[in-house]
C-alpha positions in Angstrom: 4.8 -10.2 13.7 4.2 -6.5 12.7 1.7 -6.2 10.2 -0.6 -8.6 10.8 1.5 -12.0 10.2 2.1 -14.2 13.5 4.4 -16.3 14.9 3.6 -19.2 12.5 4.6 -17.1 9.8 7.1 -19.9 7.2 9.7 -17.2 5.7 12.1 -18.8 2.5 15.0 -16.0 2.5 16.7 -16.8 -0.6 20.4 -15.5 -1.5 23.5 -16.5 -2.8 25.2 -14.8 -0.6 25.4 -16.3 3.3 25.5 -12.9 5.5 22.8 -11.5 3.3 20.2 -14.9 4.4 21.8 -14.6 7.6 21.2 -10.6 8.0 17.6 -10.7 6.0 16.6 -13.7 8.6 17.8 -11.7 11.7 15.3 -8.1 10.8 12.1 -10.9 10.3 13.4 -12.9 13.8 13.2 -9.2 15.3 9.9 -8.9 14.2 8.5 -11.5 15.9 9.2 -14.2 12.6 9.7 -17.8 14.6 10.5 -20.3 11.3 12.2 -18.4 8.6 14.5 -21.6 6.5 17.0 -20.2 4.1 18.2 -21.2 0.4 21.4 -20.5 -1.8 20.2 -20.5 -5.2 17.0 -20.9 -7.2 17.4 -24.9 -6.8 17.4 -25.1 -3.1 14.5 -23.0 -3.4 12.4 -24.8 -5.5 13.7 -27.7 -2.7 13.1 -26.1 0.8 9.3 -25.2 -1.5 8.8 -29.3 -1.8 10.0 -30.0 1.7 7.7 -27.9 2.9 4.5 -26.2 1.0 2.7 -24.5 4.0 5.8 -21.6 3.4 3.6 -18.7 4.1 6.4 -15.7 2.0 9.5 -16.0 0.3 11.8 -13.0 -0.5 14.3 -13.7 -2.8 17.6 -11.5 -4.2 16.9 -11.7 -8.2 20.3 -12.0 -9.5 22.1 -15.6 -8.5 24.0 -17.8 -10.5 21.5 -20.1 -11.8 18.5 -18.5 -12.2 16.6 -14.7 -11.3 14.4 -14.1 -8.3 11.9 -12.8 -11.1 12.0 -15.6 -12.8 11.1 -17.8 -9.3 8.1 -15.4 -8.8 6.9 -15.9 -12.6 7.2 -19.8 -11.9 5.3 -19.4 -8.6 2.5 -17.3 -10.3 2.0 -19.0 -13.3 1.6 -22.4 -11.1 4.6 -24.2 -11.5 5.8 -24.3 -8.4 4.6 -26.7 -5.2 3.3 -23.7 -3.2 -0.1 -22.2 -4.4 0.9 -19.2 -6.7 -0.8 -16.4 -4.8 1.7 -17.2 -1.8 3.4 -13.8 -0.9 6.8 -12.9 -2.5 9.2 -10.0 -2.1 12.1 -9.5 -4.0 14.8 -7.8 -2.2 17.8 -7.1 -4.5 21.5 -4.5 -4.9 19.5 -3.4 -8.2 17.0 0.2 -8.7 16.3 -0.9 -12.3 12.5 0.6 -12.6 12.3 -1.8 -16.1 12.7 -4.9 -13.2 10.3 -3.2 -10.9 8.3 -2.8 -13.4 8.0 -6.6 -14.7 7.9 -7.7 -10.8 5.0 -5.6 -10.2 3.6 -6.9 -13.4 3.6 -10.1 -12.1 2.3 -8.7 -8.8 5.5 -8.6 -6.3 3.7 -8.0 -3.1 6.9 -5.5 -3.0 10.4 -4.5 -4.8 13.2 -3.3 -2.0 16.9 -2.0 -2.3 18.9 -3.4 -0.4 20.7 -3.1 1.9 17.2 -1.9 4.2 16.8 -2.0 7.9 14.5 -3.0 10.4 11.8 0.0 10.0 11.8 -0.3 6.1 11.1 -4.4 5.9 7.9 -3.4 9.2 6.4 -0.9 6.8 6.6 -3.3 4.2 4.8 -5.5 5.3 1.9 -4.1 7.5 1.6 -1.9 4.2 0.8 -5.8 1.9 -0.5 -8.1 4.9 -3.5 -5.6 6.4 -6.8 -6.6 6.5 -7.3 -3.2 4.9 -4.8 -3.9 1.8 -5.8 -4.7 -1.4 -4.4 -7.8 -2.7 -5.2 -9.0 -6.0 -3.5 -11.8 -7.6 -4.5 -12.6 -10.8 -5.6 -16.4 -12.0 -2.5 -18.2 -13.3 -3.5 -18.7 -17.0 -3.1 -14.8 -16.5 0.4 -15.0 -15.7 1.0 -18.4 -17.8 0.4 -16.1 -21.2 2.8 -13.2 -20.5 6.0 -13.7 -21.7 8.4 -13.7 -18.9 11.1 -14.1 -20.7 11.0 -11.6 -23.2 10.6 -9.6 -20.2 13.1 -10.0 -17.9 15.9 -9.6 -21.0 14.3 -6.9 -22.4 14.7 -5.4 -18.2 18.1 -6.6 -17.4 19.8 -5.4 -20.9 18.8 -1.9 -19.2 20.5 -2.6 -15.8 23.5 -1.6 -14.9 23.3 -4.0 -11.7 23.1 -7.1 -13.9 25.7 -9.9 -13.5 27.1 -9.1 -17.3 27.9 -5.3 -17.0 28.4 -5.6 -13.3 31.4 -7.1 -10.9 30.8 -10.7 -9.3 29.2 -10.0 -6.5 30.1 -13.6 -4.7 32.0 -12.6 -1.5 33.4 -15.5 0.5 32.4 -14.6 4.8 35.7 -15.6 7.2 34.7 -16.7 10.6 35.6 -14.0 12.8 37.9 -15.6 14.8 40.0 -16.3 12.1 40.9 -12.8 10.6 44.6 -11.4 12.2 44.7 -7.5 12.5 45.8 -6.2 9.2 43.0 -7.8 6.9 41.1 -5.5 4.7 37.6 -5.8 4.4 36.6 -7.0 0.7 32.9 -5.5 1.0 30.5 -3.7 3.5 30.1 -5.3 6.7 25.8 -4.2 7.4 24.6 -5.1 10.7 21.2 -7.0 11.3 19.8 -4.0 11.3 20.7 -3.6 8.0 23.3 -0.5 9.4 26.8 -0.1 7.5 28.5 -1.1 10.2 32.3 -0.9 8.4 33.2 0.6 4.9 35.2 -2.1 2.5 39.0 -1.9 2.6 38.8 -0.4 6.0 41.7 -2.3 8.0 40.6 -4.2 10.8 43.1 -4.0 13.5 43.3 -6.1 16.9 41.1 -4.0 18.7 38.3 -3.2 15.5 38.4 -7.4 15.7 37.9 -7.9 19.2 35.0 -5.4 19.3 33.1 -6.9 16.9 33.6 -10.2 18.4 31.6 -8.8 21.6 28.5 -7.8 19.3 28.1 -10.9 18.0 29.8 -10.3 14.7 30.6 -14.3 13.9 32.3 -13.9 9.8 33.0 -10.9 7.6 33.7 -9.9 4.4 37.3 -10.4 4.5 40.4 -10.0 2.2 44.1 -11.5 2.9 45.3 -11.7 5.2 43.5 -14.6 7.1 45.2 -16.6 10.1 44.7 -20.2 11.6 42.3 -19.2 13.9 42.8 -17.4 17.6 41.9 -18.2 21.2 
């Protein structure tokens, strides 16, 4: 993998949106990763860590239904998770909050990335913090244990316009492409594996467009009604 990592790197992708998980996983696979596992919540992430304590890197969304990615990072650095407290950790979120970034940096996150992002940006970040020439200092568990992470997060999220209390719900169901009928509109942007936007939210899908999406390997879309019982 670019940046000094090897195909043996074991990566955990944590995101409550299945489509985002798949996009991020494909980006890692395009960089040579052979072992990528998914978790759709903080609870699932903890179970995945328990099942595979050899995980090398965690990349987590921030806002999820049961907990936040930075809370997960905090528990990791405080030695409360099954992985070594210095495990690589990337926070990937739609939020661009400087306050949240500051909390992540205080917990020595290896990167704070705004979604969506593509292969080139991910490769650059990996190269930066996985390079042997790049200094990486993770403090002792006791240092992080003394931090008021809950208070820091509460203050940061209170200033974040993307916080769930201020933003519309983010959970958008994905529909298998073969169940989508002509006339269906996209409920959200359709993002390609390289992080680029294929189609914007609100696009009405024609039969021709649906066929083209199938040809390029799109398996599911964030669809509004109408959705049919299946084609072919």
